[in-house]
C-alpha positions as CSV (number, residue, x, y, z in Angstrom):
1,M,-96.7,-131.3,37.0
2,S,-93.3,-132.9,36.2
3,E,-90.5,-130.9,34.7
4,L,-91.1,-130.9,30.9
5,H,-88.0,-133.0,30.2
6,E,-89.2,-135.7,32.6
7,L,-92.2,-136.4,30.3
8,S,-91.8,-139.3,27.9
9,L,-91.9,-138.7,24.1
10,V,-95.3,-140.3,24.0
11,E,-96.6,-138.1,26.8
12,L,-95.1,-135.0,25.4
13,A,-96.4,-135.6,21.9
14,R,-99.9,-136.3,23.2
15,M,-100.0,-133.1,25.3
16,L,-98.7,-130.9,22.5
17,R,-101.1,-132.3,20.0
18,G,-104.0,-131.9,22.5
19,G,-103.1,-128.3,23.3
20,D,-102.1,-129.0,26.9
21,L,-98.6,-127.7,26.1
22,D,-97.4,-125.0,23.8
23,P,-94.5,-125.6,21.4
24,L,-92.9,-122.3,22.4
25,E,-93.0,-123.3,26.1
26,V,-91.4,-126.7,25.4
27,T,-88.8,-125.3,23.1
28,R,-87.7,-122.7,25.6
29,H,-87.4,-125.4,28.3
30,Y,-85.2,-127.6,26.2
31,L,-83.0,-124.7,24.9
32,S,-82.4,-123.7,28.5
33,R,-81.2,-127.2,29.4
34,I,-79.0,-127.4,26.3
35,A,-77.3,-124.1,27.3
36,A,-76.9,-125.3,30.9
37,H,-75.1,-128.5,29.9
38,A,-72.9,-127.4,27.1
39,E,-70.0,-129.2,28.8
40,L,-71.4,-132.5,27.7
41,G,-70.6,-131.8,24.1
42,A,-73.9,-133.2,22.8
43,F,-74.4,-130.5,20.2
44,A,-72.3,-129.4,17.3
45,E,-74.6,-126.5,16.6
46,V,-77.5,-124.9,18.4
47,T,-80.0,-122.8,16.4
48,G,-82.0,-121.3,19.3
49,E,-83.3,-118.3,17.5
50,A,-84.6,-120.2,14.5
51,A,-86.1,-122.8,16.9
52,L,-88.1,-120.2,18.8
53,E,-89.3,-118.7,15.5
54,R,-90.4,-122.2,14.3
55,A,-92.1,-122.9,17.6
56,E,-94.0,-119.7,17.5
57,R,-95.2,-120.4,13.9
58,L,-96.3,-123.9,15.0
59,S,-98.3,-122.4,17.9
60,R,-100.5,-120.6,15.4
61,T,-101.2,-123.6,13.1
62,T,-103.9,-126.1,13.3
63,A,-102.0,-128.8,11.4
64,R,-100.5,-131.1,14.0
65,G,-98.3,-134.0,12.8
66,P,-97.1,-136.9,15.0
67,L,-94.1,-134.9,16.2
68,Y,-95.9,-131.5,16.5
69,G,-93.8,-129.2,18.6
70,I,-91.2,-131.8,19.6
71,P,-87.7,-130.4,20.0
72,H,-85.4,-132.3,17.7
73,A,-81.8,-132.0,16.5
74,D,-80.3,-133.5,13.3
75,K,-77.3,-135.6,13.6
76,D,-74.4,-133.6,12.0
77,L,-74.4,-135.9,9.0
78,V,-77.8,-134.7,7.9
79,A,-77.8,-131.5,5.7
80,R,-80.2,-128.7,6.7
81,A,-80.4,-125.7,4.5
82,G,-78.8,-122.6,6.0
83,V,-77.4,-124.5,9.0
84,P,-73.7,-125.4,9.2
85,T,-73.3,-129.1,8.5
86,R,-69.8,-130.2,9.3
87,Y,-70.0,-134.0,9.3
88,G,-67.7,-133.9,12.3
89,S,-64.8,-132.9,10.1
90,R,-62.4,-129.9,9.7
91,A,-62.6,-130.6,6.0
92,R,-66.2,-129.4,6.1
93,A,-65.8,-126.7,8.8
94,D,-67.2,-124.0,6.6
95,H,-69.9,-126.0,4.9
96,T,-73.5,-124.6,5.0
97,P,-75.8,-126.4,2.6
98,A,-78.3,-124.7,0.5
99,V,-80.6,-127.7,0.3
100,S,-81.9,-130.0,3.1
101,D,-81.6,-133.8,3.0
102,P,-84.9,-135.7,2.7
103,L,-84.8,-136.8,6.4
104,A,-84.7,-133.2,7.6
105,L,-87.6,-132.2,5.3
106,A,-89.7,-135.2,6.3
107,L,-89.2,-134.6,10.0
108,D,-90.1,-130.9,9.5
109,A,-93.3,-132.1,7.9
110,A,-94.0,-134.3,10.9
111,G,-93.9,-131.2,13.1
112,V,-90.5,-131.1,14.8
113,V,-88.9,-127.9,16.1
114,N,-85.3,-128.2,15.1
115,V,-82.9,-126.9,17.7
116,G,-79.6,-127.7,16.0
117,K,-77.1,-130.5,15.2
118,T,-76.0,-133.3,17.5
119,A,-72.3,-134.2,17.5
120,T,-70.9,-137.1,15.5
121,S,-67.6,-138.6,14.7
122,E,-65.9,-137.6,11.5
123,F,-68.2,-138.7,8.7
124,G,-69.7,-141.2,11.1
125,L,-66.8,-143.6,10.7
126,T,-65.9,-144.4,14.3
127,G,-67.6,-145.8,17.4
128,Y,-66.5,-142.8,19.5
129,T,-67.5,-139.1,19.2
130,E,-64.4,-137.0,19.7
131,P,-64.3,-134.9,16.6
132,R,-61.6,-132.3,16.1
133,T,-64.2,-129.8,15.1
134,G,-65.4,-129.3,18.6
135,S,-65.7,-130.8,22.1
136,P,-66.0,-134.6,22.6
137,A,-69.4,-136.0,23.5
138,R,-69.2,-137.0,27.1
139,D,-70.9,-139.8,29.0
140,P,-73.2,-137.9,31.4
141,W,-72.7,-140.5,34.1
142,D,-69.0,-139.9,34.1
143,T,-67.8,-137.0,32.0
144,A,-64.2,-138.3,32.0
145,N,-65.5,-140.9,29.6
146,G,-66.6,-140.7,26.0
147,A,-70.2,-141.4,24.9
148,G,-69.5,-143.9,22.1
149,G,-70.4,-143.1,18.5
150,S,-71.1,-142.2,15.9
151,S,-74.5,-140.9,17.2
152,G,-72.8,-140.0,20.5
153,G,-74.2,-136.5,20.7
154,A,-77.7,-137.7,20.1
155,A,-77.3,-140.4,22.8
156,V,-76.0,-137.8,25.3
157,A,-78.8,-135.4,24.6
158,V,-81.4,-138.0,25.3
159,A,-79.7,-139.4,28.4
160,A,-79.2,-136.0,29.9
161,G,-82.7,-134.7,29.2
162,L,-81.6,-132.2,26.5
163,L,-83.9,-133.8,23.9
164,P,-87.0,-136.1,24.5
165,A,-85.7,-138.5,21.8
166,A,-83.4,-138.4,18.7
167,V,-83.0,-139.8,15.3
168,G,-79.6,-141.3,14.6
169,S,-77.9,-143.5,12.0
170,D,-76.3,-146.9,12.4
171,G,-73.7,-148.2,9.9
172,G,-71.7,-150.5,12.2
173,G,-73.3,-149.9,15.6
174,S,-73.6,-146.1,15.6
175,I,-77.0,-146.0,17.3
176,R,-76.5,-149.0,19.6
177,I,-73.0,-148.3,20.8
178,P,-73.6,-144.8,22.2
179,A,-77.1,-145.8,23.5
180,A,-75.5,-148.7,25.5
181,T,-72.6,-146.5,26.6
182,V,-74.9,-143.9,28.2
183,G,-77.8,-146.1,29.2
184,V,-80.7,-145.3,26.8
185,V,-82.7,-147.4,24.2
186,G,-81.2,-147.6,20.7
187,L,-83.0,-149.3,17.8
188,K,-81.3,-150.3,14.6
189,P,-84.1,-151.3,12.1
190,S,-83.9,-154.0,9.5
191,R,-82.4,-153.1,6.2
192,G,-85.1,-151.7,3.9
193,R,-87.6,-151.3,6.8
194,L,-87.7,-147.4,6.7
195,P,-88.4,-145.2,3.7
196,I,-85.5,-142.8,4.5
197,G,-82.2,-144.2,5.6
198,S,-83.2,-147.7,4.4
199,G,-79.7,-149.0,3.8
200,L,-80.6,-150.0,0.3
201,D,-79.3,-146.7,-1.3
202,S,-75.6,-147.5,-0.9
203,P,-73.4,-150.3,-2.3
204,D,-72.4,-151.6,1.2
205,Q,-76.0,-151.5,2.5
206,L,-74.8,-150.9,6.0
207,A,-76.2,-147.6,7.3
208,V,-79.8,-147.3,8.4
209,T,-81.8,-144.6,10.3
210,G,-83.2,-145.3,13.7
211,P,-84.4,-143.9,17.0
212,L,-82.7,-143.3,20.4
213,A,-85.0,-142.8,23.3
214,R,-85.3,-143.2,27.0
215,T,-88.0,-145.9,26.9
216,V,-88.9,-148.8,24.6
217,A,-92.3,-147.2,24.0
218,D,-90.7,-143.9,23.0
219,A,-88.4,-145.8,20.6
220,A,-91.4,-147.6,19.1
221,Y,-93.3,-144.3,18.7
222,L,-90.4,-142.6,16.9
223,F,-90.0,-145.7,14.7
224,D,-93.6,-145.5,13.7
225,V,-93.2,-141.9,12.7
226,L,-90.0,-142.7,10.7
227,A,-91.9,-145.7,9.0
228,G,-94.7,-143.3,8.0
229,L,-92.6,-140.6,6.5
230,A,-93.4,-139.6,2.9
231,P,-92.5,-142.5,0.6
232,Y,-89.2,-142.5,-1.2
233,P,-88.0,-144.9,-3.9
234,Y,-86.2,-147.2,-1.5
235,A,-89.0,-148.0,1.0
236,T,-89.8,-151.7,1.5
237,T,-92.2,-152.0,4.4
238,A,-92.4,-155.5,5.8
239,P,-95.8,-157.1,4.9
240,G,-98.4,-157.4,7.6
241,T,-96.6,-155.0,10.0
242,G,-98.7,-152.4,11.9
243,S,-97.9,-149.9,14.6
244,L,-94.8,-150.8,16.6
245,L,-96.1,-148.9,19.6
246,D,-99.2,-151.1,19.6
247,A,-97.1,-154.2,19.3
248,V,-95.0,-153.4,22.4
249,R,-98.1,-152.7,24.4
250,R,-99.4,-156.2,23.8
251,M,-98.4,-159.2,25.9
252,P,-95.8,-161.1,23.8
253,Q,-96.3,-164.7,22.9
254,P,-93.9,-167.2,24.3
255,A,-90.7,-166.9,22.3
256,R,-87.6,-169.0,21.6
257,I,-84.6,-166.9,22.6
258,G,-81.0,-167.8,21.8
259,V,-78.3,-166.5,24.2
260,T,-74.6,-166.1,23.2
261,T,-71.4,-164.3,24.1
262,V,-69.9,-165.2,20.7
263,S,-68.8,-162.4,18.5
264,P,-67.5,-162.7,14.9
265,W,-64.2,-161.1,16.1
266,D,-63.4,-163.9,18.5
267,G,-59.9,-165.3,17.8
268,D,-58.9,-162.3,15.7
269,E,-59.0,-159.5,18.3
270,D,-58.5,-159.5,22.0
271,I,-62.2,-159.7,23.0
272,R,-62.7,-159.8,26.8
273,L,-66.2,-159.6,28.2
274,D,-66.5,-157.3,31.3
275,P,-68.0,-159.1,34.3
276,D,-70.8,-156.5,34.6
277,A,-71.7,-157.1,31.0
278,R,-71.8,-160.9,31.6
279,E,-73.9,-160.4,34.7
280,A,-76.4,-158.2,32.8
281,L,-76.7,-160.8,30.1
282,E,-77.4,-163.6,32.6
283,R,-79.9,-161.4,34.5
284,A,-81.8,-160.6,31.3
285,A,-81.9,-164.3,30.2
286,S,-83.2,-165.2,33.7
287,W,-86.0,-162.6,33.5
288,L,-87.1,-163.8,30.1
289,A,-87.1,-167.4,31.1
290,G,-89.2,-166.5,34.2
291,D,-91.7,-164.8,31.8
292,G,-92.3,-168.2,30.1
293,H,-89.9,-167.8,27.1
294,H,-87.8,-170.7,26.0
295,V,-84.2,-169.6,26.6
296,E,-81.3,-171.6,25.3
297,D,-77.7,-171.3,24.1
298,A,-77.6,-170.1,20.6
299,L,-75.5,-172.2,18.2
300,W,-73.6,-169.6,16.2
301,R,-70.0,-170.0,14.9
302,P,-69.3,-167.2,12.4
303,R,-66.3,-167.6,10.2
304,G,-64.2,-165.3,8.0
305,Y,-65.8,-162.1,9.3
306,P,-62.9,-159.8,10.4
307,D,-61.0,-159.7,7.1
308,M,-64.3,-159.2,5.2
309,F,-65.5,-156.3,7.4
310,R,-62.2,-154.5,7.4
311,R,-62.3,-154.5,3.6
312,L,-66.0,-153.5,3.6
313,W,-65.4,-150.5,5.9
314,R,-62.7,-149.3,3.6
315,V,-65.0,-149.8,0.6
316,S,-67.6,-147.7,2.5
317,A,-65.1,-144.9,3.3
318,A,-63.8,-144.8,-0.3
319,R,-67.0,-143.0,-1.3
320,I,-66.5,-140.0,1.0
321,P,-65.8,-137.1,-1.3
322,L,-62.4,-135.9,-0.1
323,S,-59.8,-134.1,-2.2
324,D,-56.1,-134.4,-1.7
325,A,-56.2,-131.1,0.2
326,D,-59.0,-132.4,2.4
327,R,-56.9,-135.4,3.5
328,D,-54.5,-133.0,5.3
329,L,-57.4,-131.8,7.4
330,V,-59.1,-135.1,8.3
331,E,-58.2,-137.4,11.1
332,P,-55.6,-140.1,10.6
333,L,-58.1,-143.0,10.7
334,T,-60.3,-141.3,8.1
335,A,-57.4,-140.6,5.8
336,W,-56.2,-144.2,6.1
337,L,-59.6,-145.7,5.5
338,V,-60.3,-143.5,2.4
339,Q,-56.8,-144.2,1.0
340,E,-57.0,-147.9,1.6
341,G,-60.6,-148.1,0.2
342,R,-59.6,-146.3,-3.0
343,A,-56.6,-148.5,-3.5
344,L,-58.9,-151.6,-3.8
345,S,-59.5,-152.7,-7.3
346,G,-63.0,-153.0,-8.7
347,I,-62.8,-156.8,-8.5
348,E,-61.7,-156.6,-4.9
349,A,-64.5,-154.3,-4.0
350,L,-67.1,-156.5,-5.7
351,E,-65.7,-159.6,-4.0
352,T,-66.0,-157.9,-0.7
353,L,-69.6,-156.9,-1.3
354,S,-70.3,-160.5,-2.4
355,A,-68.7,-161.9,0.8
356,A,-70.8,-159.5,2.8
357,R,-74.0,-160.9,1.2
358,A,-72.8,-164.4,1.9
359,F,-72.2,-163.6,5.6
360,E,-75.7,-162.1,5.6
361,R,-77.3,-165.3,4.3
362,Q,-75.3,-167.5,6.8
363,T,-76.2,-165.3,9.8
364,V,-79.9,-165.0,8.9
365,A,-79.9,-168.9,8.6
366,A,-78.1,-169.3,11.9
367,F,-80.5,-167.0,13.7
368,A,-83.6,-168.3,12.0
369,P,-84.6,-170.8,14.8
370,Y,-84.9,-168.0,17.3
371,D,-87.4,-165.2,17.7
372,A,-84.6,-163.2,19.1
373,V,-80.9,-163.6,20.0
374,L,-79.8,-162.1,23.3
375,M,-76.1,-161.0,23.6
376,P,-74.0,-158.3,25.2
377,A,-74.3,-154.8,24.0
378,L,-70.7,-153.9,24.7
379,A,-67.7,-155.9,25.9
380,Q,-66.1,-153.2,28.0
381,T,-67.0,-150.4,30.3
382,P,-67.1,-146.8,28.8
383,R,-63.7,-145.7,27.6
384,P,-62.0,-142.5,28.8
385,I,-61.8,-139.5,26.5
386,G,-58.7,-139.8,24.4
387,W,-58.4,-143.5,24.8
388,Y,-58.4,-143.9,21.0
389,D,-55.8,-141.2,20.4
390,G,-52.1,-141.7,19.7
391,H,-52.4,-145.0,17.9
392,D,-51.9,-145.9,14.3
393,P,-55.1,-146.5,12.3
394,L,-55.0,-150.3,12.6
395,R,-54.7,-150.1,16.4
396,T,-57.5,-147.5,16.6
397,F,-59.7,-149.8,14.6
398,A,-58.9,-152.7,16.8
399,L,-59.6,-150.8,20.0
400,Q,-63.1,-150.0,18.7
401,V,-63.7,-153.7,18.0
402,E,-62.5,-154.7,21.5
403,Y,-65.1,-152.2,23.0
404,A,-68.0,-153.1,20.7
405,P,-67.5,-156.5,19.0
406,Y,-71.3,-157.3,18.9
407,S,-72.4,-154.5,16.7
408,S,-71.2,-154.3,13.1
409,F,-72.2,-157.9,12.1
410,V,-75.9,-156.9,12.6
411,N,-75.5,-154.2,9.9
412,V,-73.8,-156.7,7.5
413,A,-76.6,-159.1,8.1
414,G,-79.3,-156.4,7.7
415,L,-81.1,-157.5,10.9
416,P,-83.0,-155.4,13.5
417,A,-81.4,-155.0,16.9
418,V,-82.2,-153.0,20.1
419,T,-79.9,-152.2,23.0
420,L,-81.3,-151.2,26.4
421,P,-80.0,-151.0,30.0
422,V,-81.0,-153.8,32.3
423,G,-78.8,-153.3,35.3
424,V,-76.4,-151.0,37.1
425,A,-72.7,-151.6,37.8
426,A,-71.1,-151.1,41.2
427,S,-70.0,-147.6,39.9
428,G,-73.7,-146.7,39.4
429,H,-73.4,-146.8,35.6
430,P,-76.1,-148.5,33.6
431,V,-75.2,-151.8,31.8
432,S,-77.0,-152.8,28.6
433,V,-77.8,-155.9,26.6
434,Q,-78.7,-156.4,22.9
435,L,-81.6,-158.3,21.3
436,V,-81.2,-159.2,17.6
437,G,-84.2,-160.2,15.6
438,R,-85.2,-161.8,12.4
439,P,-85.6,-159.6,9.2
440,G,-88.6,-157.3,9.8
441,G,-88.8,-158.5,13.4
442,E,-88.7,-155.2,15.2
443,A,-92.0,-155.9,17.0
444,A,-90.8,-159.1,18.5
445,I,-87.5,-157.7,19.9
446,L,-89.2,-154.6,21.2
447,S,-91.9,-156.6,22.9
448,L,-89.2,-158.6,24.7
449,A,-87.3,-155.4,25.5
450,T,-90.5,-154.0,27.1
451,Q,-90.6,-157.0,29.4
452,L,-86.9,-156.5,30.3
453,E,-87.7,-152.8,31.0
454,E,-90.5,-153.8,33.3
455,H,-88.2,-156.1,35.3
456,R,-85.6,-153.4,35.5
457,G,-88.0,-150.8,36.9
458,T,-87.6,-147.0,36.7
459,P,-84.0,-146.2,36.0
460,A,-81.9,-143.6,37.8
461,H,-80.8,-140.5,35.8
462,P,-77.3,-139.1,35.4
463,P,-76.2,-136.0,37.4
464,A,-77.0,-133.6,34.6
465,W,-80.7,-134.6,34.8
């Protein structure tokens, strides 16, 4: 039999529910791997004793939810009662909540064994995971590099076999950036598609919950679980949608696919597409064309995005509950974003939100002719640890844009998108692409992603595997 961490999420869930594996056995295996690879910085907190007690209790129950016995860790933005929840910030270093967030409770009801907290950037604000509360999340392919963010710890844990899959959140690329950085599958659902983390419960409507996994099928399975969580007031399931896992197992119909290297930051920041990223895009387009899909250049010329998004990110940060004393503890970029956001007038904030909705309409209309739009996942190779340090906040923000210019617009437009590795650079590092779909079009983009995965074949694993 394979090592337990070599089993896919789908296989592991089937074997646990069928009684072929015991939750305690699986939990011990994953806890041993987490302890053996602490140098990767994937975890902000490990709750091994509580996890073993939970696994033992589950072993004695007959109720078996879809994630029965599956080791899982909350992103350190999700409150769990009795477990330190620091939000990646020194301003919350001593925070231990008394009440769990709905996502933590719902995942417990689905049967997970919680093993701790995965590392995140401070309040999830940046596309890199190097919080001052602990060690940086490191790319398991080259530990001199960062893992992206803000779900960097979750991506590292999945890539290195420390978790079978993970739930992250994505407000400007926070699932897709780290997934592409370390070579796993990252799915950002449509706005309003999931009952918890829908994106509809905040004024900016940016952040949604979504899966990180090693395979497209595993991402689909975890999405199906998230879509079926206990209903909350903000759930808006797309009509006529069924199991995403069933959809990715069906042969996709011929699709019209637009291809572009255009980003909404072109002409504003220094966007330079790495040759390996361009080659991966061309390879993916060729594979899809060979599968009978109609592949063409996408006609998309976004306007006015950079100034709008800079204001929108400040509006989002303004809601973080920081006191004057807290601002002395947070990182310079966080302090700047909060200060700048709170300095905006009510009219300016409303105009920014209105401009975001206008961009959404324009982008949905521009992408409407296509079943999916194929574009790079990242513009650059993974950045070294510390690459973002020592700069003023504006420059730090710009460096993130130069690394990942294809991410945040998807959140503003509320569209679904998936990143997945399709090739390998000369260094041996995986290189990913992104597929962006229509509203509610998760099944279409994951079906296409499955075809790309089949062409790519079985991927290599990083040294920590």
